[in-house]
PyMOL Python script that loads the backbone (N, CA, C, O; Angstrom):
from pymol import cmd

cmd.read_pdbstr("""\
ATOM      1  N   MET A   1     -11.652 -16.697 -11.488  1.00  0.00           N
ATOM      2  CA  MET A   1     -10.827 -17.304 -12.502  1.00  0.00           C
ATOM      3  C   MET A   1     -11.723 -17.633 -13.694  1.00  0.00           C
ATOM      4  O   MET A   1     -12.780 -18.243 -13.534  1.00  0.00           O
ATOM      5  N   LYS A   2     -11.303 -17.235 -14.859  1.00  0.00           N
ATOM      6  CA  LYS A   2     -12.084 -17.476 -16.070  1.00  0.00           C
ATOM      7  C   LYS A   2     -11.436 -18.596 -16.866  1.00  0.00           C
ATOM      8  O   LYS A   2     -10.214 -18.746 -16.883  1.00  0.00           O
ATOM      9  N   VAL A   3     -12.283 -19.379 -17.526  1.00  0.00           N
ATOM     10  CA  VAL A   3     -11.818 -20.513 -18.325  1.00  0.00           C
ATOM     11  C   VAL A   3     -12.278 -20.306 -19.763  1.00  0.00           C
ATOM     12  O   VAL A   3     -13.442 -20.004 -20.024  1.00  0.00           O
ATOM     13  N   TYR A   4     -11.331 -20.478 -20.695  1.00  0.00           N
ATOM     14  CA  TYR A   4     -11.628 -20.340 -22.115  1.00  0.00           C
ATOM     15  C   TYR A   4     -11.123 -21.568 -22.843  1.00  0.00           C
ATOM     16  O   TYR A   4     -10.175 -22.222 -22.408  1.00  0.00           O
ATOM     17  N   THR A   5     -11.773 -21.874 -23.966  1.00  0.00           N
ATOM     18  CA  THR A   5     -11.247 -22.939 -24.825  1.00  0.00           C
ATOM     19  C   THR A   5     -10.099 -22.333 -25.631  1.00  0.00           C
ATOM     20  O   THR A   5      -9.933 -21.115 -25.702  1.00  0.00           O
ATOM     21  N   TYR A   6      -9.327 -23.212 -26.225  1.00  0.00           N
ATOM     22  CA  TYR A   6      -8.211 -22.776 -27.052  1.00  0.00           C
ATOM     23  C   TYR A   6      -8.698 -21.875 -28.180  1.00  0.00           C
ATOM     24  O   TYR A   6      -8.087 -20.845 -28.466  1.00  0.00           O
ATOM     25  N   SER A   7      -9.801 -22.266 -28.823  1.00  0.00           N
ATOM     26  CA  SER A   7     -10.334 -21.479 -29.945  1.00  0.00           C
ATOM     27  C   SER A   7     -10.793 -20.104 -29.489  1.00  0.00           C
ATOM     28  O   SER A   7     -10.521 -19.109 -30.162  1.00  0.00           O
ATOM     29  N   GLU A   8     -11.492 -20.031 -28.346  1.00  0.00           N
ATOM     30  CA  GLU A   8     -11.916 -18.728 -27.812  1.00  0.00           C
ATOM     31  C   GLU A   8     -10.711 -17.854 -27.503  1.00  0.00           C
ATOM     32  O   GLU A   8     -10.700 -16.658 -27.793  1.00  0.00           O
ATOM     33  N   ALA A   9      -9.708 -18.468 -26.916  1.00  0.00           N
ATOM     34  CA  ALA A   9      -8.509 -17.718 -26.528  1.00  0.00           C
ATOM     35  C   ALA A   9      -7.809 -17.138 -27.747  1.00  0.00           C
ATOM     36  O   ALA A   9      -7.330 -16.005 -27.711  1.00  0.00           O
ATOM     37  N   ARG A  10      -7.750 -17.907 -28.820  1.00  0.00           N
ATOM     38  CA  ARG A  10      -7.115 -17.401 -30.048  1.00  0.00           C
ATOM     39  C   ARG A  10      -7.867 -16.196 -30.597  1.00  0.00           C
ATOM     40  O   ARG A  10      -7.259 -15.221 -31.038  1.00  0.00           O
ATOM     41  N   GLN A  11      -9.173 -16.269 -30.566  1.00  0.00           N
ATOM     42  CA  GLN A  11      -9.997 -15.200 -31.141  1.00  0.00           C
ATOM     43  C   GLN A  11      -9.997 -13.940 -30.274  1.00  0.00           C
ATOM     44  O   GLN A  11     -10.119 -12.831 -30.794  1.00  0.00           O
ATOM     45  N   ARG A  12      -9.862 -14.103 -28.960  1.00  0.00           N
ATOM     46  CA  ARG A  12      -9.993 -12.970 -28.034  1.00  0.00           C
ATOM     47  C   ARG A  12      -8.725 -12.759 -27.216  1.00  0.00           C
ATOM     48  O   ARG A  12      -8.784 -12.344 -26.059  1.00  0.00           O
ATOM     49  N   PHE A  13      -7.580 -13.046 -27.826  1.00  0.00           N
ATOM     50  CA  PHE A  13      -6.317 -13.064 -27.078  1.00  0.00           C
ATOM     51  C   PHE A  13      -6.022 -11.729 -26.370  1.00  0.00           C
ATOM     52  O   PHE A  13      -5.675 -11.731 -25.189  1.00  0.00           O
ATOM     53  N   ALA A  14      -6.153 -10.609 -27.060  1.00  0.00           N
ATOM     54  CA  ALA A  14      -5.866  -9.302 -26.446  1.00  0.00           C
ATOM     55  C   ALA A  14      -6.785  -9.047 -25.259  1.00  0.00           C
ATOM     56  O   ALA A  14      -6.344  -8.546 -24.224  1.00  0.00           O
ATOM     57  N   GLU A  15      -8.053  -9.389 -25.406  1.00  0.00           N
ATOM     58  CA  GLU A  15      -9.016  -9.212 -24.317  1.00  0.00           C
ATOM     59  C   GLU A  15      -8.658 -10.108 -23.127  1.00  0.00           C
ATOM     60  O   GLU A  15      -8.751  -9.692 -21.972  1.00  0.00           O
ATOM     61  N   ILE A  16      -8.254 -11.326 -23.423  1.00  0.00           N
ATOM     62  CA  ILE A  16      -7.880 -12.272 -22.357  1.00  0.00           C
ATOM     63  C   ILE A  16      -6.650 -11.774 -21.597  1.00  0.00           C
ATOM     64  O   ILE A  16      -6.577 -11.927 -20.378  1.00  0.00           O
ATOM     65  N   LEU A  17      -5.698 -11.189 -22.292  1.00  0.00           N
ATOM     66  CA  LEU A  17      -4.527 -10.636 -21.607  1.00  0.00           C
ATOM     67  C   LEU A  17      -4.932  -9.495 -20.679  1.00  0.00           C
ATOM     68  O   LEU A  17      -4.381  -9.356 -19.587  1.00  0.00           O
ATOM     69  N   ASN A  18      -5.886  -8.686 -21.105  1.00  0.00           N
ATOM     70  CA  ASN A  18      -6.378  -7.607 -20.238  1.00  0.00           C
ATOM     71  C   ASN A  18      -7.087  -8.168 -19.011  1.00  0.00           C
ATOM     72  O   ASN A  18      -6.924  -7.643 -17.910  1.00  0.00           O
ATOM     73  N   ILE A  19      -7.865  -9.219 -19.187  1.00  0.00           N
ATOM     74  CA  ILE A  19      -8.549  -9.856 -18.061  1.00  0.00           C
ATOM     75  C   ILE A  19      -7.525 -10.442 -17.094  1.00  0.00           C
ATOM     76  O   ILE A  19      -7.713 -10.393 -15.878  1.00  0.00           O
ATOM     77  N   ALA A  20      -6.447 -10.993 -17.635  1.00  0.00           N
ATOM     78  CA  ALA A  20      -5.413 -11.634 -16.804  1.00  0.00           C
ATOM     79  C   ALA A  20      -4.707 -10.626 -15.897  1.00  0.00           C
ATOM     80  O   ALA A  20      -4.030 -11.035 -14.955  1.00  0.00           O
ATOM     81  N   ARG A  21      -4.842  -9.339 -16.148  1.00  0.00           N
ATOM     82  CA  ARG A  21      -4.268  -8.337 -15.242  1.00  0.00           C
ATOM     83  C   ARG A  21      -4.959  -8.371 -13.884  1.00  0.00           C
ATOM     84  O   ARG A  21      -4.354  -8.029 -12.867  1.00  0.00           O
ATOM     85  N   ASP A  22      -6.227  -8.783 -13.868  1.00  0.00           N
ATOM     86  CA  ASP A  22      -7.007  -8.780 -12.633  1.00  0.00           C
ATOM     87  C   ASP A  22      -7.219 -10.163 -12.032  1.00  0.00           C
ATOM     88  O   ASP A  22      -7.392 -10.291 -10.820  1.00  0.00           O
ATOM     89  N   GLU A  23      -7.207 -11.190 -12.859  1.00  0.00           N
ATOM     90  CA  GLU A  23      -7.429 -12.553 -12.358  1.00  0.00           C
ATOM     91  C   GLU A  23      -6.752 -13.560 -13.279  1.00  0.00           C
ATOM     92  O   GLU A  23      -6.458 -13.262 -14.436  1.00  0.00           O
ATOM     93  N   ASP A  24      -6.511 -14.752 -12.750  1.00  0.00           N
ATOM     94  CA  ASP A  24      -5.908 -15.799 -13.566  1.00  0.00           C
ATOM     95  C   ASP A  24      -6.898 -16.252 -14.636  1.00  0.00           C
ATOM     96  O   ASP A  24      -8.111 -16.249 -14.423  1.00  0.00           O
ATOM     97  N   VAL A  25      -6.365 -16.635 -15.775  1.00  0.00           N
ATOM     98  CA  VAL A  25      -7.174 -17.133 -16.884  1.00  0.00           C
ATOM     99  C   VAL A  25      -6.668 -18.531 -17.236  1.00  0.00           C
ATOM    100  O   VAL A  25      -5.463 -18.756 -17.344  1.00  0.00           O
ATOM    101  N   ILE A  26      -7.594 -19.459 -17.412  1.00  0.00           N
ATOM    102  CA  ILE A  26      -7.225 -20.816 -17.793  1.00  0.00           C
ATOM    103  C   ILE A  26      -7.669 -21.049 -19.230  1.00  0.00           C
ATOM    104  O   ILE A  26      -8.788 -20.710 -19.616  1.00  0.00           O
ATOM    105  N   ILE A  27      -6.772 -21.632 -20.009  1.00  0.00           N
ATOM    106  CA  ILE A  27      -7.084 -22.005 -21.385  1.00  0.00           C
ATOM    107  C   ILE A  27      -7.014 -23.526 -21.460  1.00  0.00           C
ATOM    108  O   ILE A  27      -6.001 -24.132 -21.112  1.00  0.00           O
ATOM    109  N   GLN A  28      -8.113 -24.135 -21.922  1.00  0.00           N
ATOM    110  CA  GLN A  28      -8.165 -25.590 -22.002  1.00  0.00           C
ATOM    111  C   GLN A  28      -8.162 -26.035 -23.455  1.00  0.00           C
ATOM    112  O   GLN A  28      -8.884 -25.502 -24.297  1.00  0.00           O
ATOM    113  N   ARG A  29      -7.339 -27.011 -23.714  1.00  0.00           N
ATOM    114  CA  ARG A  29      -7.295 -27.610 -25.048  1.00  0.00           C
ATOM    115  C   ARG A  29      -8.260 -28.790 -25.100  1.00  0.00           C
ATOM    116  O   ARG A  29      -8.708 -29.294 -24.070  1.00  0.00           O
ATOM    117  N   ARG A  30      -8.564 -29.209 -26.298  1.00  0.00           N
ATOM    118  CA  ARG A  30      -9.506 -30.300 -26.494  1.00  0.00           C
ATOM    119  C   ARG A  30      -9.024 -31.589 -25.834  1.00  0.00           C
ATOM    120  O   ARG A  30      -9.837 -32.368 -25.338  1.00  0.00           O
ATOM    121  N   GLY A  31      -7.733 -31.818 -25.823  1.00  0.00           N
ATOM    122  CA  GLY A  31      -7.168 -33.048 -25.247  1.00  0.00           C
ATOM    123  C   GLY A  31      -7.140 -33.049 -23.727  1.00  0.00           C
ATOM    124  O   GLY A  31      -6.735 -34.044 -23.126  1.00  0.00           O
ATOM    125  N   GLY A  32      -7.560 -31.960 -23.088  1.00  0.00           N
ATOM    126  CA  GLY A  32      -7.607 -31.906 -21.639  1.00  0.00           C
ATOM    127  C   GLY A  32      -6.488 -31.100 -20.998  1.00  0.00           C
ATOM    128  O   GLY A  32      -6.531 -30.828 -19.798  1.00  0.00           O
ATOM    129  N   GLU A  33      -5.486 -30.714 -21.780  1.00  0.00           N
ATOM    130  CA  GLU A  33      -4.415 -29.904 -21.222  1.00  0.00           C
ATOM    131  C   GLU A  33      -4.962 -28.529 -20.820  1.00  0.00           C
ATOM    132  O   GLU A  33      -5.811 -27.962 -21.508  1.00  0.00           O
ATOM    133  N   ALA A  34      -4.472 -28.015 -19.717  1.00  0.00           N
ATOM    134  CA  ALA A  34      -4.907 -26.695 -19.246  1.00  0.00           C
ATOM    135  C   ALA A  34      -3.677 -25.831 -18.989  1.00  0.00           C
ATOM    136  O   ALA A  34      -2.666 -26.295 -18.459  1.00  0.00           O
ATOM    137  N   PHE A  35      -3.790 -24.577 -19.374  1.00  0.00           N
ATOM    138  CA  PHE A  35      -2.706 -23.616 -19.197  1.00  0.00           C
ATOM    139  C   PHE A  35      -3.255 -22.400 -18.460  1.00  0.00           C
ATOM    140  O   PHE A  35      -4.395 -21.992 -18.684  1.00  0.00           O
ATOM    141  N   THR A  36      -2.453 -21.833 -17.594  1.00  0.00           N
ATOM    142  CA  THR A  36      -2.859 -20.658 -16.845  1.00  0.00           C
ATOM    143  C   THR A  36      -2.090 -19.437 -17.341  1.00  0.00           C
ATOM    144  O   THR A  36      -0.871 -19.482 -17.511  1.00  0.00           O
ATOM    145  N   ILE A  37      -2.813 -18.357 -17.568  1.00  0.00           N
ATOM    146  CA  ILE A  37      -2.177 -17.082 -17.902  1.00  0.00           C
ATOM    147  C   ILE A  37      -2.283 -16.211 -16.659  1.00  0.00           C
ATOM    148  O   ILE A  37      -3.375 -15.939 -16.160  1.00  0.00           O
ATOM    149  N   THR A  38      -1.130 -15.783 -16.174  1.00  0.00           N
ATOM    150  CA  THR A  38      -1.057 -14.959 -14.974  1.00  0.00           C
ATOM    151  C   THR A  38      -0.291 -13.690 -15.298  1.00  0.00           C
ATOM    152  O   THR A  38       0.751 -13.733 -15.951  1.00  0.00           O
ATOM    153  N   PHE A  39      -0.802 -12.579 -14.847  1.00  0.00           N
ATOM    154  CA  PHE A  39      -0.129 -11.294 -15.056  1.00  0.00           C
ATOM    155  C   PHE A  39       1.123 -11.245 -14.195  1.00  0.00           C
ATOM    156  O   PHE A  39       1.073 -11.545 -13.002  1.00  0.00           O
ATOM    157  N   LYS A  40       2.228 -10.874 -14.787  1.00  0.00           N
ATOM    158  CA  LYS A  40       3.489 -10.781 -14.069  1.00  0.00           C
ATOM    159  C   LYS A  40       3.893  -9.318 -13.991  1.00  0.00           C
ATOM    160  O   LYS A  40       4.166  -8.683 -15.010  1.00  0.00           O
ATOM    161  N   LYS A  41       3.927  -8.790 -12.781  1.00  0.00           N
ATOM    162  CA  LYS A  41       4.350  -7.406 -12.592  1.00  0.00           C
ATOM    163  C   LYS A  41       5.866  -7.345 -12.706  1.00  0.00           C
ATOM    164  O   LYS A  41       6.582  -8.167 -12.134  1.00  0.00           O
ATOM    165  N   THR A  42       6.332  -6.375 -13.443  1.00  0.00           N
ATOM    166  CA  THR A  42       7.775  -6.216 -13.573  1.00  0.00           C
ATOM    167  C   THR A  42       8.274  -5.336 -12.437  1.00  0.00           C
ATOM    168  O   THR A  42       7.699  -4.291 -12.132  1.00  0.00           O
ATOM    169  N   SER A  43       9.338  -5.778 -11.834  1.00  0.00           N
ATOM    170  CA  SER A  43       9.909  -4.964 -10.761  1.00  0.00           C
ATOM    171  C   SER A  43      10.914  -3.989 -11.366  1.00  0.00           C
ATOM    172  O   SER A  43      11.648  -4.313 -12.301  1.00  0.00           O
ATOM    173  N   ARG A  44      10.921  -2.820 -10.814  1.00  0.00           N
ATOM    174  CA  ARG A  44      11.846  -1.796 -11.287  1.00  0.00           C
ATOM    175  C   ARG A  44      13.081  -1.773 -10.405  1.00  0.00           C
ATOM    176  O   ARG A  44      13.020  -2.035  -9.203  1.00  0.00           O
ATOM    177  N   SER A  45      14.162  -1.464 -11.013  1.00  0.00           N
ATOM    178  CA  SER A  45      15.400  -1.320 -10.268  1.00  0.00           C
ATOM    179  C   SER A  45      15.310  -0.090  -9.378  1.00  0.00           C
ATOM    180  O   SER A  45      14.763   0.933  -9.790  1.00  0.00           O
ATOM    181  N   PRO A  46      15.843  -0.177  -8.156  1.00  0.00           N
ATOM    182  CA  PRO A  46      15.847   1.020  -7.318  1.00  0.00           C
ATOM    183  C   PRO A  46      16.724   2.130  -7.900  1.00  0.00           C
ATOM    184  O   PRO A  46      16.635   3.281  -7.474  1.00  0.00           O
ATOM    185  N   PHE A  47      17.565   1.786  -8.866  1.00  0.00           N
ATOM    186  CA  PHE A  47      18.428   2.774  -9.499  1.00  0.00           C
ATOM    187  C   PHE A  47      17.768   3.417 -10.717  1.00  0.00           C
ATOM    188  O   PHE A  47      18.336   4.337 -11.307  1.00  0.00           O
ATOM    189  N   ALA A  48      16.581   2.950 -11.102  1.00  0.00           N
ATOM    190  CA  ALA A  48      15.877   3.512 -12.244  1.00  0.00           C
ATOM    191  C   ALA A  48      15.074   4.722 -11.762  1.00  0.00           C
ATOM    192  O   ALA A  48      13.870   4.639 -11.521  1.00  0.00           O
ATOM    193  N   ILE A  49      15.769   5.828 -11.630  1.00  0.00           N
ATOM    194  CA  ILE A  49      15.120   7.044 -11.148  1.00  0.00           C
ATOM    195  C   ILE A  49      15.063   8.074 -12.267  1.00  0.00           C
ATOM    196  O   ILE A  49      15.901   8.096 -13.168  1.00  0.00           O
ATOM    197  N   LYS A  50      14.071   8.904 -12.181  1.00  0.00           N
ATOM    198  CA  LYS A  50      13.913   9.941 -13.191  1.00  0.00           C
ATOM    199  C   LYS A  50      14.997  11.003 -12.997  1.00  0.00           C
ATOM    200  O   LYS A  50      15.322  11.367 -11.867  1.00  0.00           O
ATOM    201  N   GLY A  51      15.539  11.485 -14.082  1.00  0.00           N
ATOM    202  CA  GLY A  51      16.579  12.508 -14.021  1.00  0.00           C
ATOM    203  C   GLY A  51      16.024  13.845 -13.579  1.00  0.00           C
ATOM    204  O   GLY A  51      14.811  14.054 -13.563  1.00  0.00           O
ATOM    205  N   ILE A  52      16.915  14.744 -13.221  1.00  0.00           N
ATOM    206  CA  ILE A  52      16.509  16.088 -12.825  1.00  0.00           C
ATOM    207  C   ILE A  52      17.166  17.100 -13.752  1.00  0.00           C
ATOM    208  O   ILE A  52      18.232  16.851 -14.314  1.00  0.00           O
ATOM    209  N   LYS A  53      16.524  18.223 -13.896  1.00  0.00           N
ATOM    210  CA  LYS A  53      17.084  19.305 -14.711  1.00  0.00           C
ATOM    211  C   LYS A  53      17.902  20.200 -13.792  1.00  0.00           C
ATOM    212  O   LYS A  53      17.445  20.578 -12.713  1.00  0.00           O
ATOM    213  N   THR A  54      19.103  20.535 -14.219  1.00  0.00           N
ATOM    214  CA  THR A  54      19.963  21.414 -13.435  1.00  0.00           C
ATOM    215  C   THR A  54      20.835  22.228 -14.383  1.00  0.00           C
ATOM    216  O   THR A  54      21.048  21.854 -15.536  1.00  0.00           O
ATOM    217  N   LYS A  55      21.321  23.323 -13.879  1.00  0.00           N
ATOM    218  CA  LYS A  55      22.228  24.152 -14.677  1.00  0.00           C
ATOM    219  C   LYS A  55      23.681  23.843 -14.345  1.00  0.00           C
ATOM    220  O   LYS A  55      24.590  24.502 -14.850  1.00  0.00           O
ATOM    221  N   ALA A  56      23.904  22.839 -13.493  1.00  0.00           N
ATOM    222  CA  ALA A  56      25.271  22.460 -13.129  1.00  0.00           C
ATOM    223  C   ALA A  56      25.971  21.872 -14.356  1.00  0.00           C
ATOM    224  O   ALA A  56      25.398  21.088 -15.114  1.00  0.00           O
ATOM    225  N   THR A  57      27.223  22.278 -14.518  1.00  0.00           N
ATOM    226  CA  THR A  57      28.018  21.753 -15.627  1.00  0.00           C
ATOM    227  C   THR A  57      28.831  20.562 -15.124  1.00  0.00           C
ATOM    228  O   THR A  57      28.900  20.310 -13.921  1.00  0.00           O
ATOM    229  N   ILE A  58      29.428  19.853 -16.031  1.00  0.00           N
ATOM    230  CA  ILE A  58      30.294  18.732 -15.651  1.00  0.00           C
ATOM    231  C   ILE A  58      31.429  19.235 -14.769  1.00  0.00           C
ATOM    232  O   ILE A  58      31.809  18.580 -13.798  1.00  0.00           O
ATOM    233  N   ALA A  59      31.960  20.390 -15.110  1.00  0.00           N
ATOM    234  CA  ALA A  59      33.044  20.968 -14.307  1.00  0.00           C
ATOM    235  C   ALA A  59      32.568  21.242 -12.881  1.00  0.00           C
ATOM    236  O   ALA A  59      33.307  20.994 -11.929  1.00  0.00           O
ATOM    237  N   ASP A  60      31.333  21.754 -12.722  1.00  0.00           N
ATOM    238  CA  ASP A  60      30.784  22.004 -11.385  1.00  0.00           C
ATOM    239  C   ASP A  60      30.683  20.708 -10.581  1.00  0.00           C
ATOM    240  O   ASP A  60      31.050  20.663  -9.407  1.00  0.00           O
ATOM    241  N   ILE A  61      30.188  19.671 -11.222  1.00  0.00           N
ATOM    242  CA  ILE A  61      30.018  18.383 -10.541  1.00  0.00           C
ATOM    243  C   ILE A  61      31.369  17.800 -10.147  1.00  0.00           C
ATOM    244  O   ILE A  61      31.540  17.320  -9.027  1.00  0.00           O
ATOM    245  N   LEU A  62      32.324  17.842 -11.066  1.00  0.00           N
ATOM    246  CA  LEU A  62      33.659  17.311 -10.761  1.00  0.00           C
ATOM    247  C   LEU A  62      34.317  18.100  -9.625  1.00  0.00           C
ATOM    248  O   LEU A  62      34.990  17.517  -8.775  1.00  0.00           O
ATOM    249  N   GLN A  63      34.125  19.409  -9.609  1.00  0.00           N
ATOM    250  CA  GLN A  63      34.688  20.222  -8.537  1.00  0.00           C
ATOM    251  C   GLN A  63      34.040  19.871  -7.197  1.00  0.00           C
ATOM    252  O   GLN A  63      34.726  19.806  -6.177  1.00  0.00           O
ATOM    253  N   ALA A  64      32.730  19.646  -7.193  1.00  0.00           N
ATOM    254  CA  ALA A  64      32.030  19.275  -5.960  1.00  0.00           C
ATOM    255  C   ALA A  64      32.534  17.930  -5.438  1.00  0.00           C
ATOM    256  O   ALA A  64      32.701  17.759  -4.231  1.00  0.00           O
ATOM    257  N   VAL A  65      32.774  16.988  -6.325  1.00  0.00           N
ATOM    258  CA  VAL A  65      33.312  15.689  -5.910  1.00  0.00           C
ATOM    259  C   VAL A  65      34.715  15.859  -5.341  1.00  0.00           C
ATOM    260  O   VAL A  65      35.047  15.281  -4.306  1.00  0.00           O
ATOM    261  N   LYS A  66      35.540  16.659  -6.026  1.00  0.00           N
ATOM    262  CA  LYS A  66      36.903  16.905  -5.554  1.00  0.00           C
ATOM    263  C   LYS A  66      36.886  17.564  -4.174  1.00  0.00           C
ATOM    264  O   LYS A  66      37.639  17.166  -3.286  1.00  0.00           O
ATOM    265  N   ASP A  67      36.034  18.564  -3.995  1.00  0.00           N
ATOM    266  CA  ASP A  67      35.940  19.252  -2.702  1.00  0.00           C
ATOM    267  C   ASP A  67      35.514  18.297  -1.592  1.00  0.00           C
ATOM    268  O   ASP A  67      36.057  18.336  -0.488  1.00  0.00           O
ATOM    269  N   SER A  68      34.540  17.439  -1.891  1.00  0.00           N
ATOM    270  CA  SER A  68      34.066  16.513  -0.858  1.00  0.00           C
ATOM    271  C   SER A  68      35.142  15.500  -0.498  1.00  0.00           C
ATOM    272  O   SER A  68      35.256  15.099   0.661  1.00  0.00           O
ATOM    273  N   ARG A  69      35.924  15.087  -1.473  1.00  0.00           N
ATOM    274  CA  ARG A  69      37.005  14.138  -1.180  1.00  0.00           C
ATOM    275  C   ARG A  69      38.102  14.783  -0.350  1.00  0.00           C
ATOM    276  O   ARG A  69      38.695  14.132   0.510  1.00  0.00           O
ATOM    277  N   GLU A  70      38.371  16.033  -0.598  1.00  0.00           N
ATOM    278  CA  GLU A  70      39.392  16.729   0.189  1.00  0.00           C
ATOM    279  C   GLU A  70      38.950  16.863   1.643  1.00  0.00           C
ATOM    280  O   GLU A  70      39.773  16.752   2.552  1.00  0.00           O
ATOM    281  N   LEU A  71      37.674  17.097   1.867  1.00  0.00           N
ATOM    282  CA  LEU A  71      37.163  17.202   3.230  1.00  0.00           C
ATOM    283  C   LEU A  71      37.313  15.882   3.971  1.00  0.00           C
ATOM    284  O   LEU A  71      37.672  15.861   5.148  1.00  0.00           O
ATOM    285  N   ILE A  72      37.041  14.796   3.286  1.00  0.00           N
ATOM    286  CA  ILE A  72      37.153  13.469   3.904  1.00  0.00           C
ATOM    287  C   ILE A  72      38.611  13.112   4.143  1.00  0.00           C
ATOM    288  O   ILE A  72      38.933  12.451   5.131  1.00  0.00           O
ATOM    289  N   ALA A  73      39.495  13.541   3.250  1.00  0.00           N
ATOM    290  CA  ALA A  73      40.896  13.162   3.325  1.00  0.00           C
ATOM    291  C   ALA A  73      41.690  13.956   4.359  1.00  0.00           C
ATOM    292  O   ALA A  73      42.825  13.592   4.667  1.00  0.00           O
ATOM    293  N   GLU A  74      41.117  15.036   4.904  1.00  0.00           N
ATOM    294  CA  GLU A  74      41.855  15.820   5.891  1.00  0.00           C
ATOM    295  C   GLU A  74      42.108  14.970   7.130  1.00  0.00           C
ATOM    296  O   GLU A  74      41.178  14.370   7.668  1.00  0.00           O
ATOM    297  N   PRO A  75      43.354  14.913   7.588  1.00  0.00           N
ATOM    298  CA  PRO A  75      43.652  14.096   8.773  1.00  0.00           C
ATOM    299  C   PRO A  75      43.063  14.741  10.019  1.00  0.00           C
ATOM    300  O   PRO A  75      43.041  15.964  10.160  1.00  0.00           O
ATOM    301  N   ILE A  76      42.599  13.908  10.896  1.00  0.00           N
ATOM    302  CA  ILE A  76      42.098  14.385  12.183  1.00  0.00           C
ATOM    303  C   ILE A  76      43.224  14.204  13.182  1.00  0.00           C
ATOM    304  O   ILE A  76      43.696  13.089  13.404  1.00  0.00           O
ATOM    305  N   ASN A  77      43.654  15.310  13.787  1.00  0.00           N
ATOM    306  CA  ASN A  77      44.769  15.237  14.732  1.00  0.00           C
ATOM    307  C   ASN A  77      44.258  14.720  16.069  1.00  0.00           C
ATOM    308  O   ASN A  77      43.398  15.348  16.689  1.00  0.00           O
ATOM    309  N   PRO A  78      44.785  13.567  16.526  1.00  0.00           N
ATOM    310  CA  PRO A  78      44.362  13.074  17.827  1.00  0.00           C
ATOM    311  C   PRO A  78      44.924  13.978  18.913  1.00  0.00           C
ATOM    312  O   PRO A  78      45.950  14.625  18.699  1.00  0.00           O
ATOM    313  N   PRO A  79      44.279  14.039  20.072  1.00  0.00           N
ATOM    314  CA  PRO A  79      44.789  14.878  21.162  1.00  0.00           C
ATOM    315  C   PRO A  79      46.164  14.391  21.609  1.00  0.00           C
ATOM    316  O   PRO A  79      46.451  13.194  21.625  1.00  0.00           O
ATOM    317  N   ASP A  80      46.985  15.340  21.964  1.00  0.00           N
ATOM    318  CA  ASP A  80      48.343  15.026  22.439  1.00  0.00           C
ATOM    319  C   ASP A  80      48.245  14.488  23.867  1.00  0.00           C
ATOM    320  O   ASP A  80      47.772  15.189  24.763  1.00  0.00           O
ATOM    321  N   PRO A  81      48.693  13.237  24.084  1.00  0.00           N
ATOM    322  CA  PRO A  81      48.584  12.651  25.438  1.00  0.00           C
ATOM    323  C   PRO A  81      49.393  13.447  26.482  1.00  0.00           C
ATOM    324  O   PRO A  81      49.094  13.368  27.674  1.00  0.00           O
ATOM    325  N   ARG A  82      50.399  14.202  26.057  1.00  0.00           N
ATOM    326  CA  ARG A  82      51.215  14.974  26.998  1.00  0.00           C
ATOM    327  C   ARG A  82      50.462  16.161  27.550  1.00  0.00           C
ATOM    328  O   ARG A  82      50.807  16.684  28.609  1.00  0.00           O
ATOM    329  N   SER A  83      49.416  16.595  26.826  1.00  0.00           N
ATOM    330  CA  SER A  83      48.700  17.772  27.282  1.00  0.00           C
ATOM    331  C   SER A  83      47.443  17.422  28.072  1.00  0.00           C
ATOM    332  O   SER A  83      46.589  18.283  28.284  1.00  0.00           O
ATOM    333  N   SER A  84      47.319  16.168  28.511  1.00  0.00           N
ATOM    334  CA  SER A  84      46.120  15.767  29.227  1.00  0.00           C
ATOM    335  C   SER A  84      46.149  16.155  30.687  1.00  0.00           C
ATOM    336  O   SER A  84      45.188  15.888  31.407  1.00  0.00           O
ATOM    337  N   GLY A  85      47.201  16.765  31.138  1.00  0.00           N
ATOM    338  CA  GLY A  85      47.271  17.258  32.502  1.00  0.00           C
ATOM    339  C   GLY A  85      47.809  16.239  33.493  1.00  0.00           C
ATOM    340  O   GLY A  85      47.543  16.368  34.688  1.00  0.00           O
ATOM    341  N   ARG A  86      48.534  15.258  33.061  1.00  0.00           N
ATOM    342  CA  ARG A  86      49.088  14.274  33.985  1.00  0.00           C
ATOM    343  C   ARG A  86      50.361  14.719  34.562  1.00  0.00           C
ATOM    344  O   ARG A  86      50.960  14.001  35.363  1.00  0.00           O
TER     345      ARG A  86
END
""", "prot")
cmd.dss("prot")
cmd.show_as("cartoon", "prot")
cmd.util.cbc("prot")
cmd.orient("prot")
């Protein structure tokens, strides 16, 4: 942990921010107040994904969605209890 005076911090602010990426930095004022600069990693959304290049058109995508919905919507015929051999 590195400690700087307020005046040093003002003069070397960009450098201090770079140092804060690796360790906490304390800035002390003349009156005794102390402040800590800590690097904060930003979290990315799991939905922030890089796009892909494709030759699919909007019509192709809409047709694929329609086809998949039709497959899901097809009724499944349950077995006829009369044909179970009783």
